[in-house]
N, C-alpha and C positions, 0 to 999 in steps of 0.2 A: 342669301341668308336674310332673314327678318330680325328685327330689333329684339324680338322675344327669344330667339334662339341664342343659346350661348356660344361665344367664340371658342374655338378649339384650344387657343392659347389660354383662355380663361379657366376651362375645364382642367387643362394640365396644370395649371398653377394651383388649383383647388386640390387636385389629387395629390401634388407634391406636399402640400401643407398638410394635409390629412395624413399622409404617410410619415411625415415628420413627427406628428403628434402620437401616431401608433407607435413608432420607434421609441419614443420617450417613455410612454406607458409600458412597453415591453421591458424597458431597462429597469424601470422601477419595480417591476413585478419580478424579474429576475433578481435584482439584489435582495428582495425580501424572501424569496423562495431558497435561494442559494445560502442566506444567512449573513450577508454583508452587512445588513442593518440589523441590529439587535432589536428583539421584540420588546415592546413597552410593557408596563406592569400588567395591563390587563391581559395581554396576549400571554404572557408568562404564567399568569394564574389559569388561563383556560388550558394551556399546554399541560401544566401540572394536574389538573383535575382530569383531563383526557387520559393521561398517562397512568394516573392512579386507577381510574375506572377501568383502563385496558388490563392492567396487571391483575385486578381483582375479578376479571371477568363480567363485570356488570355494565358493560357498553350496550346501549339499546339505540338502534337505528329505526328511523321512521321515514316513510317516503316524504319527499319534500312538498308533495301536494297536501299533506296532512298538517303541515306546519303554518303557524300563524304568521303574516307578515308583519 
């Protein structure tokens, strides 16, 4: 093995660290989606606007490719 090739132990260490970070992100996302964390005022406003438009039948959907970034 040359000095430029990663050691298998180092690769496994990096994979475990990445997996740990992914697990933490998944937990954060799950808490938000399940509703464990209450939405902030901006999220509540957006939800209320969405529900109002949904009830009135005035929702318009656009392809993501047409939206500005």
